[in-house]
TORLOGU-890511 format. One record per residue (C-alpha): residue in one letter; x, y, z. Coordinates in steps of 0.02 Angstrom, whole numbers, plus 50000, padded with zeros to 5 digits. Last residue first. Layout:
aXYZ ...
This chain:
x461225102249866 x461565115049730 x463425111749718 x463035093249710 x462485095049531 x463105077749479 x464075085049334 x464665100249430 x465385089749571 x466205079249437 x467025094549361 x467625100949529 x468375084049571 x469195081349401 x469985098649415 x470685094149587 x471485078549513 x472185088249365 x473025101449475 x473665088349597 x474545079049456 x476295078949528 x476365075149712 x477255084449850 x476295088950007 x474495086950062 x472995084249948 x471205086550005 x469555085249913 x467725088049959 x467885100950100 x466155107850137 x465915126550118 x464095124250063 x464555129349887 x465905115949879 x467705117349941 x469155108849851 x470705109249960 x472585109349923 x473945109350055 x475595113349969 x476405110550088 x476675097250221 x477015107150380 x475185108250428 x474645090850378 x474815078550522 x473455065750488 x472095063750620 x470695067250500 x468965075150505 x469475092250444 x468715107650526 x470205111450637 x471305111150483 x470355125850408 x470515136350566 x472355132250585 x472625137150405 x471795153850433 x472785157050591 x474455153850506 x475265169150585 x474425180550458 x473775170750309 x474115181250155 x473065179849998 x473345177049812 x471895177249689 x471515166149540 x469875168749444 x470715170749274 x471685154449282 x473575157949291 x474555162949136 x475695175349222 x476265173549402 x477235189949419 x475745199149495 x475875188649652 x477695193849684 x478675182249799 x480565184449784 x480615196849929 x479915183250040 x478145179550100 x478415162950189 x478305170150365 x476645178450318 x475805162050275 x475405161250089 x473675157250021 x473195153149843 x471335156049813 x470495149249658 x468685153949624 x467515144049511 x467275146249324 x467415128149266 x467855134249091 x469195145349168 x469895130049257 x470015120749090 x470875135349004 x472085137649149 x472615119249148 x474445122449103 x474495137349221 x473725127249362 x475005113449331 x476445125849337 x475815133149502 x475705115649576 x477475111449520 x478095127749595 x477255123149759 x478205106649766 x479865115549724 x479895127549869 x480015146549870 x478145149549846 x477635139550001 x475795136449970 x474135134850061 x472845130149930 x471015134049899 x469955128349752 x468235135749781 x466455131849730 x465435136249578 x464635152449638 x464485151949828 x466305147349861 x467105164649859 x465685172249959 x465765158450089 x467645160650105 x467405178750155 x467865192450032 x468935208050027 x470035211849878 x471555222449915 x472585214349778 x473675205149904 x472135197449986 x472025196950176 x470935181950218 x469155180250280 x468275166850381 x466375168650381 x466085152350285 x467055142750418 x467745127550330 x467005110150328 x467525092050342 x468035077650232 x466395076350135 x466725062950005 x467215067649827 x467665051649737 x468215053649558 x467565040649437 x469035033249346 x469135033749158 x470315019849108 x471095025448947 x470985017948774 x471995022348619 x471185016648455 x472505011248331 x472335010348142 x473835003348048 x474245011647883 x475205000947760 x476735004147649 x477794992647758 x476814984147898 x476544991448071 x476174978048201 x475194980048361 x475354978348549 x474164989048653 x474764989748832 x473574997248959 x474075004149128 x473105009049284 x474435018549381 x474295018049571 x474735034649652 x473395033949786 x472275045949688 x472315034849532 x473475039049389 x472875033949216 x473985025749088 x474235022448905 x475665012748827 x475645009048641 x476844995148599 x477494992648422 x478144978448315 x478944983848151 x478844996048007 x479715012648026 x478575027148066 x477455040147981 x476085045948100 x474435047648010 x473625064948014 x472695076048137 x472365063348275 x474135064248346 x474155083048371 x474455083148559 x476325084648595 x476505087048784 x478255080048794 x479115081548625 x479205065148531 x480585053148581 x479995036148519 x480245023348657 x481375008648612 x480624992248672 x481954978848691 x482414962148611 x483444969348469 x482124982248423 x480284983248475 x479565000348440 x478875011448579 x477425023848591 x476925034448739 x475305039348826 x474545049648965 x475765063948992 x477315058148898 x476395062548737 x474695070348764 x473155061948692 x471525069648751 x470355055748695 x469475051748859 x468425036548817 x466745031148748 x466885040248581 x468575032348548 x469615042848429 x470675033848300 x472565036048290 x473225031848117 x474945023848119 x476065023647966 x477235012547869 x479035013447811 x480204999047766 x480445005347588 x481765017947638 x482065029547491 x483795027347420 x485275030547535 x486295015847472 x488105017647526 x489535011647415 x490484996847488 x492085001147578 x491734992547744 x493314993047849 x492475003447984 x490595001147968 x489835013547848 x488675026547921 x486865026947868 x486125044447869 x484245044647847 x483635056047708 x482385069947738 x481465074047577 x481095091047502 x482675092047397 x483835080847494 x483825086647674 x485025077847792 x484645065547931 x485425059648094 x484435047848208 x483535054748361 x482125042248328 x480615053348360 x481215070648304 x482515065248172 x484175072948221 x484455087148100 x485245092847937 x485175106647808 x486855106747717 x487745123647718 x489485117847767 x489295122247951 x487575114147950 x488335097847888 x489745097948014 x488555101348159 x487355087748101 x488775075248082 x489505079748252 x487815076748334 x487765059448255 x489535055548315 x489075061548491 x487545050148483 x488615035448430 x489885037348570 x491525046148537 x493145046348441 x494095057748324 x494715067448477 x494735083648379 x493065080848293 x492215075248453 x492845090848542 x492235102048400 x490515094048406 x490385096248595 x490365080248696 x488745076548789 x487995063848668 x487825049548791 x487935052348978 x488775037149056 x490245038548940 x491635025848913 x490415012148859 x490505014548672 x491955020348566 x491425023748386 x492905029148282 x492805044448170 x493835047748013 x493195034547892 x491355035747936 x491515054647942 x492155055247763 x490815043247703 x489435053647782 x490195069247703 x490185060147535 x488355055647563 x488035074347571 x488175075147380 x488175092647306 x488495100547476 x489915088347513 x490735091747343 x490615110547370 x491465108647539 x492835097747464 x493175110447326 x493225124847448 x494515115047547 x494045106947712 x494635109147892 x494425128147887 x492535126347870 x492505115848028 x493435129048130 x492355143148061 x490805133448111 x491325127448284 x490925140548416 x490255131148568 x488505125848621 x488515112948761 x487695096748703 x485825093848729 x485315089348549 x485775099248392 x485805117648444 x486835128048322 x485305135148230 x485805143548065 x485745127847957 x484245116948004 x483025128148095 x483395145448022 x483865139947846 x482395128047829 x481175140947898 x481835154947785 x481825145347622 x483535139747565 x484985146147458 x484825164347508 x485405161947687 x486885150647645 x488255163847652 x487625170147820 x488015154047912 x489825158647957 x489305175548026 x487865169548133 x488645153848205 x490305162148245 x489435177548315 x488395167048434 x489975159348505 x490795176348525 x489225182648613 x489355168948742 x488035155648772 x487605152748956 x485855159248992 x485185160148815 x485535141648793 x484315137948934 x482865144548832 x483275132848688 x483965141348535 x483135146148370 x482515162548445 x484305168348470 x484715165348287 x483105174248237 x483625189448339 x485305190848253 x484425187248088 x483395203048112 x484765213948040 x486435206147995 x487515221747981 x486745233748109 x486145218548210 x487905212248248 x488615223348385 x487015228448476 x486265211048470 x487865203348539 x487965216548676 x486165212648726 x486575194148735 x488055197248850 x487025209448956 x485645196348969 x486775182449032 x486135184049210 x484345182549145 x484375176548964 x482495172948968 x482105191249001 x483305196348862 x482445185248734 x480675190648782 x481125209148780 x481925207548609 x480355198848544 x479165211648620 x480195226348555 x480225220948372 x481945226448307 x482405243648241 x484115242748325 x483895258348434 x482075254148465 x482505236448518 x483865242748635 x482675255148716 x481365241548736 x482625229848818 x483185243648938 x481385246648988 x481035228149009 x482535225249122 x484305219249084 x484815209649239 x485505219449388 x483835218049481 x484185199449492 x485555203349619 x484345212249734 x483115197849718 x484445185149768 x484915195049923 x483085197149968 x482765178449946 x484215174650062 x483555186450197 x481835178550185 x482615161350201 x483695167150347 x482175173750440 x481235157650404 x482705147750476 x482715158650632 x480845156550655 x480905137750629 x482335135550752 x481405145850883 x479825135950854 x480795120050891 x481115106450764 x480365089950823 x481615076350864 x481155059750787 x480395068250635 x478705061850581 x478295055850407 x476835043950406 x476885031350265 x476125031250091 x476105014150011 x477445008649891 x476835010749712 x475554999449625 x475704997149437 x474004990749385 x473644979649235 x472814979549065 x473404969348916 x472884971248735 x473464961548582 x474754958948447 x476084946148495 x477854951548533 x479164942048431 x479694925148499 x481544922448538 x481244916948716 x481754922148891 x480974916549055 x480934927849207 x480994920149380 x480694930349537 x481504927649708 x481134936549871 x479254935949852 x477624945849850 x478254962249925 x479204966749767 x477674965649656 x478204959249486 x477784962649304 x478704951649181 x479614953749015 x480704942048914 x482044942348781 x483164931048677 x484054936948519 x485644941348616 x485174941648799 x483734952748852 x482794955449014 x481334966849055 x480654967749232 x479164978949263 x479174984049445 x477814985649576 x478044992849751 x478914988749914 x480544998049884 x482064990049802 x483714981649845 x484234974049680 x485014957449628 x485314948949461 x485444930149436 x485934919449286 x487114908749389 x488644916749309 x487934933749354 x486474943049275 x486864960549216 x486034975249306 x485084989949234 x484275001049365 x482875013949371 x482315010749192 x480785020649136 x479175012649078 x478155026148993 x476585036049030 x477615049349122 x478235036349246 x477885017749264 x479375009149344 x480724998449263 x482094986349319 x483134981049168 x484054964449173 x485384962449038 x485874944249022 x487674939549061 x487234922249126 x485634913849065 x485184899649184 x484354884449101 x482474882249111 x482284875048937 x481514891248871 x482974901248941 x483084906949122 x483464923249210 x483304922849399 x482894939849473 x483344941249657 x482594953849776 x483394963649917 x482164972450031 x481524989850061 x480645001650181 x481195019150131 x482505032650159 x483975024950253 x483885009150144 x483825017449973 x485635022749948 x486095010449809 x487765013949727 x488135016549543 x489915013949483 x491015021149346 x492355016049221 x492394997049232 x490534996649277 x489984989749444 x488154994549440 x486844992949577 x488224992849708 x487754991249891 x488635003850004 x490315000050087 x490915001549950 x492434998449839 x491955010549699 x492825007049535 x492765025649502 x491705040249439 x490325038049567 x488465038549528 x487095040249657 x485555030349705 x483825030549781 x482695016349722 x480855011449732 x480435027349826 x478885028349935 x479805034050092 x480635046749977 x478935055249960 x478955059250147 x480755065650151 x480485076149995 x479945091750093 x481635092050179 x482515087250340 x484015075950371 x485075090950424 x484335104350534 x483505121350522 x483075118350339 x483785127050186 x483085123850011 x484525127549892 x484855108749883 x483715098449994 x484695089650131 x485355072350173 x486635066750302 x488095054650290 x489095050450447 x490925049650496 x491245067450551 x490125075850423 x489715068650252 x488455077250136 x487005069550040 x486155080249911 x484485080749821 x483785075149654 x481975071849610 x480945061849485 x479435064849376 x477695056749371 x476865050849530 x476865035849647 x478335026449568 x479565040849569 x480935039949439 x482845039549449 x482605044049633 x484095054849668 x485775057249748 x487065070649716 x488605067649821 x489585077249951 x491205075550048 x491585092250133 x493275098850077 x492645116850073 x492525117049882 x491675100049896 x490205108349982 x490015121649846 x490125109049703 x488845097749789 x487695112649817 x487785118349635 x487505100749566 x486025099149686 x485235114949617 x485595109149439 x484755092249462 x483325100849555 x482965112149407 x483795129049388 x483625147649423 x484795160849496 x485555165449326 x487355169849371 x487455157449516 x486735143649408 x487985148049272 x489385146049400 x488715128949449 x488775123449267 x487175120649169 x486395103549163 x485505099249000 x483855090849046 x482695105248996 x481875116549125 x480815116849284 x481235131349399 x481955130649574 x482985143449669 x484745150349660 x486075161649738 x485425165849911 x484825147849923 x486605142049886 x487245152850030 x485935145050145 x486535127950087 x488325132850133 x487715137350308 x486855120550333 x488405111050279 x489505122150388 x488425118450541 x488665099750513 x490545101950486 x490725112450643 x490825131250621 x492175144350647 x492825144650467 x491105142750389 x490615159950323 x492415165550296 x492755150650182 x491215152850072 x491535164749928 x493395161249917 x493095142549918 x491815144349779 x493065153749672 x494435141049706 x493335126749649 x492795135549488 x493905129049348 x492415126349233 x491635110149171 x490035109049069 x488685100049169 x488255081749144 x488175078049331 x489395080649475 x491085083249390 x492695089749469 x492975074249577 x494145076949727 x492835078449864 x491665063349850 x492675048649784 x494465052949826 x494075062349987 x492825049550053 x494095035350036 x495545046450094 x494665049450259 x494075067350298 x494895071850462 x496335079350364 x495225093250297 x494235096650457 x495045113450496 x495105119550318 x496765125050240 x497615108350207 x496135101050113 x495955117750025 x497725116249956 x497325098749893 x495775104849802 x496675119749724 x498075108649661 x496885095849587 x495785108749500 x497305117549426 x497945100849364 x496255097149285 x496145113749194 x497945112549133 x497595095449057 x496395101848926 x494525100048901 x493255094648769 x493715077548700 x494475069748856 x492955076648947 x491795068048821 x492675051448851 x492205051249034 x493625053549160 x493915038449272 x495745036149226 x496055054849216 x495375059549386 x496385046249477 x497935051049378 x497755069149435 x497555063949617 x499055052549596 x500165066249527 x499595079449650 x499995067949797 x501705064249724 x502075082749708 x502205090649537 x503485095949408 x502685097349236 x502855082749115 x501145076349169 x500345091849091 x500915085648920 x499505073048938 x497905081848886 x498295095148757 x499835086048690 x499055068748676 x497445074848596 x497365062348452 x498075049448572 x496485049948677 x496095031248672 x497925026848694 x498095038248844 x496505031248917 x497185013448904 x498855017948981 x497965026749125 x496835011749149 x498325000449177 x499155012849296 x497545015249395 x497274996449408 x499064993949467 x498845007049603 x497184999349655 x497974982049672 x499474989249767 x498404997849897 x498015016449890 x497975024950060 x497805042049977 x499695042449947 x500555031550078 x500665017349953 x500005000050000 
């Protein structure tokens, strides 16, 4: 065993072997990546740097340089010496949960020293546990929750923009904690079983013990958070480690380049189950892929993928709910629904039979809801101090947000540049902390390129506006201009000008790519894009299994490394093609690369290395279509990844088509798809979280249209009388409106909710009400969203909630007296007060007919079903 990081001889040899392998893989970037090892460095620095390199994903070898990683290592080791607890952190925790520079799929910046400088004075006199809480308060001052696309921005971008999803909030907190030499890891439920979506939070290590906390959502103590109750219903909680992790936690994946560890046991009741994979003769199938799936967003999402061992067995510690097990080995496959509580061992049989057409209906039951009571109740004094800090943090964040380009400044810029004011205002509002960068780009390039500067910005995802530099935008604008007149405006804007291909980080690449080819070569590629496909086939090597996140390398990084996963290769093709004036895209449902040939999108088929046969890109004859037929007896509101999804059977597995979530226009015209075996999944959530699922298996034949009639279980909504509210009770409305609850309810009833505007569960409820605003307006009843006075922070502005149902009003509940009054009228012993949002449906007689407490997606739709059913049976008039 070496004295450096307590590495034993086996681990040292493994690192050396992997280092040689990585160096060979990245030989195209030898100088940029490995010359750094020629610099003088301490032995500890050398081994820390080697540890990072050997477990570095391929996309980091493509996109970054050695100097960044050496700077990160040196800063991290210096901090370990500087902080009081640095040497108390064992080498095991330091290597796996402090040293790593990456948390998620964020772009990497050399930011550890900056975070240390921001935080060291705030924690230097605190214990490790106190420091963790204090750092989370700092993160709350910098950022709060908003739903957004799955690309993870860097922690510094989060600080600049103050908004991000839970995966980005937890990435920020982990980065901040590690900058003070506090071991930290992002953990998450890959998917909830009781409702749609997932959640990420943070675990931090203090003096020998791991604790959990909600990122950017401070609590008075560790091991608190709104998600603690839902986590009791989790089927899996896990984290990923860039290493051959030696434990002590259970591994769900022991990959050569990364590990996944199971953290479920502290959160939820669970047990270890065994899946025995057998062939048709009953023989064990070793090396089979066993996929554990839960129902989520009308699809079956994998929460763990585990290979069967030499005995044909795979193991998982899971929660007490239902799982769909799918296993595949070569041409053999099998699928089985199980209930974890039913047995310890489950057998799944594989065969080579294709799926049979037909219908199956079944329930996916989640773990049951359990009481959530803290062992040591938080005192009123702790709550008051925490609320004070939360309000203080929101004020700090609000003051910083005032530095963004505002509406008046946006209008002045639009007028100066003769651009439409509303569009400029919209772009700069979305850019947030990057708004001055975007404004400077508009100011510099609009005089020459006119409205195309604005159209380029409008072609991007919202998140791109928050972290794309003006120099990057200029590269894409200037180098695309020559092709503007060769295509219609929509084709040029979407498939040449736009630099966004999938979810990779946007970098300047067009001028670079153009310089790699002669004018003659470029003209040849434009005349026959198949030649560009051939060129890339010969110059790019597919290397699978070195990346957990597929398609995250930038196009220029993939080009320089000359290697990458298939999705990175496909993204590179699209970026190359657009740079050379060839309209191209990833096909919307399959995510496969295509180029435009006349008016037809052609699939790109890359040659296998060593295959020099000419490519045939003639029209694909294996194409059919699906015609969705409305069912007069059922709910026909099709919404993709809301209540249905579509998957095609390929190589023993169902591959879900990736249409945009919320897409609704499926009845308008037949859906053109590849021929094959398909599975239509529809589902209805019941109030307890159970999903009533229907599989419709059918076959699409070439040149044929297959008619499919989606069916949903339409559940009757129960609206028992749960209690009553005082009709004379009044609240203090922010708009000055004065009305008692009886007045609000006497028309069509009342939807009333106590909310915490700064917390993620409330933000989900607000989003759902916005999405259902048309339906709630058709109902016509009152909606009252109530905030207790200690939760009214500087960030809360009722008039900023645009798109809400027309009859929505916000009110203040002074000292929680209103909520206490409402709770006193409920006939239940359940502890509800701290579990926000609390949502009630109140009928005309001020009787409570629906109640939801705490985090659950779908509350808005459930409450809407209740008010509609109460209308249908005319109980308002009773």
